[in-house]
C-alpha positions as CSV (number, residue, x, y, z in Angstrom):
1,M,-56.4,-63.7,-13.8
2,S,-56.1,-63.4,-10.0
3,I,-55.8,-60.6,-7.5
4,L,-52.7,-60.0,-5.4
5,T,-53.5,-58.4,-2.0
6,I,-50.5,-56.9,-0.2
7,Q,-50.6,-56.7,3.6
8,P,-50.4,-54.7,5.8
9,S,-51.4,-51.9,3.4
10,G,-54.3,-53.8,1.8
11,K,-53.3,-52.7,-1.7
12,T,-54.5,-54.9,-4.5
13,I,-53.2,-55.5,-8.1
14,E,-54.2,-57.8,-10.9
15,T,-51.7,-60.5,-11.5
16,R,-50.4,-61.9,-14.8
17,E,-49.1,-65.4,-15.3
18,G,-45.3,-65.6,-15.2
19,A,-44.8,-62.3,-13.2
20,S,-42.9,-62.6,-10.0
21,L,-44.5,-61.4,-6.8
22,L,-41.6,-58.9,-6.5
23,E,-42.5,-57.3,-9.8
24,L,-46.2,-57.1,-8.8
25,I,-45.5,-55.7,-5.4
26,M,-43.3,-53.0,-6.9
27,E,-46.0,-52.2,-9.6
28,A,-48.5,-51.7,-6.8
29,G,-46.2,-49.0,-5.4
30,E,-45.1,-50.9,-2.3
31,A,-41.6,-50.5,-0.8
32,I,-39.8,-53.8,-0.8
33,M,-36.1,-54.4,-0.6
34,H,-34.5,-56.3,-3.5
35,K,-30.7,-55.9,-3.4
36,C,-29.7,-58.7,-5.9
37,D,-32.1,-57.8,-8.7
38,G,-34.2,-60.9,-8.3
39,N,-31.5,-63.6,-8.4
40,A,-32.2,-65.3,-5.0
41,Q,-28.8,-64.1,-3.7
42,C,-29.6,-61.8,-0.9
43,G,-32.9,-62.8,0.7
44,S,-34.0,-59.1,1.2
45,C,-37.4,-59.7,-0.5
46,H,-38.4,-62.3,2.0
47,I,-42.2,-62.3,2.4
48,F,-45.0,-64.5,3.9
49,L,-47.4,-66.1,1.4
50,Q,-50.6,-66.0,3.4
51,A,-53.0,-67.3,0.7
52,G,-52.9,-68.6,-2.8
53,R,-50.1,-71.1,-2.7
54,K,-51.7,-73.0,-5.6
55,S,-51.3,-70.0,-7.8
56,V,-47.6,-69.5,-7.1
57,S,-44.6,-71.5,-8.4
58,K,-43.0,-74.1,-6.1
59,I,-39.9,-73.3,-4.2
60,G,-36.8,-74.2,-6.2
61,A,-33.4,-75.4,-4.8
62,E,-31.8,-72.0,-5.1
63,E,-34.6,-70.2,-3.2
64,N,-34.7,-73.0,-0.6
65,A,-31.0,-72.7,0.0
66,K,-31.3,-68.9,0.5
67,L,-34.3,-69.2,2.8
68,D,-32.2,-71.6,5.0
69,T,-29.9,-68.7,5.8
70,I,-32.5,-66.2,6.9
71,V,-33.7,-65.7,10.5
72,G,-37.4,-65.8,11.0
73,V,-38.3,-68.1,8.1
74,G,-41.5,-70.1,8.5
75,S,-43.7,-72.4,6.5
76,K,-45.2,-69.4,4.6
77,S,-41.8,-67.9,3.7
78,R,-41.0,-67.1,0.1
79,L,-38.6,-64.9,-1.8
80,A,-40.8,-62.5,-3.7
81,C,-38.3,-62.5,-6.6
82,Q,-38.6,-66.3,-7.1
83,A,-42.3,-66.8,-6.5
84,K,-44.0,-66.5,-9.9
85,V,-47.7,-66.4,-10.6
86,T,-48.9,-69.7,-12.2
87,G,-52.6,-69.9,-11.5
88,E,-56.0,-68.2,-11.0
89,E,-56.4,-68.4,-7.3
90,D,-56.2,-65.0,-5.5
91,I,-52.9,-64.4,-3.6
92,T,-52.2,-62.6,-0.3
93,V,-48.7,-61.7,0.8
94,E,-47.5,-60.1,4.0
95,L,-44.5,-57.7,3.7
96,L,-42.3,-58.0,6.7
97,G,-41.5,-55.0,8.9
98,F,-37.9,-54.5,7.7
99,A,-39.0,-54.7,4.0
100,S,-42.0,-52.5,4.2
101,G,-40.5,-49.7,6.2
102,L,-42.6,-50.4,9.3
């Protein structure tokens, strides 16, 4: 089991294999937009995966297509609804300003 650290708040939560980062972020009590109920349709749950890439599922075609439509996407960009925990390495994500209410 790995630990998910959520920035900028620094909150942590234990992960479970198969859970999406969106589920875990919400379970930790963080505010994150998710307009399409986790279907990679809106891009509102865009986050930066700062650490733990080996413990998260690879980007699929649907997620990649949606990321291509979002301004500000970088090499660490993921949709929290599509990134699922697959390993034991600790994970750190950064919530973006518009998503975290900053």
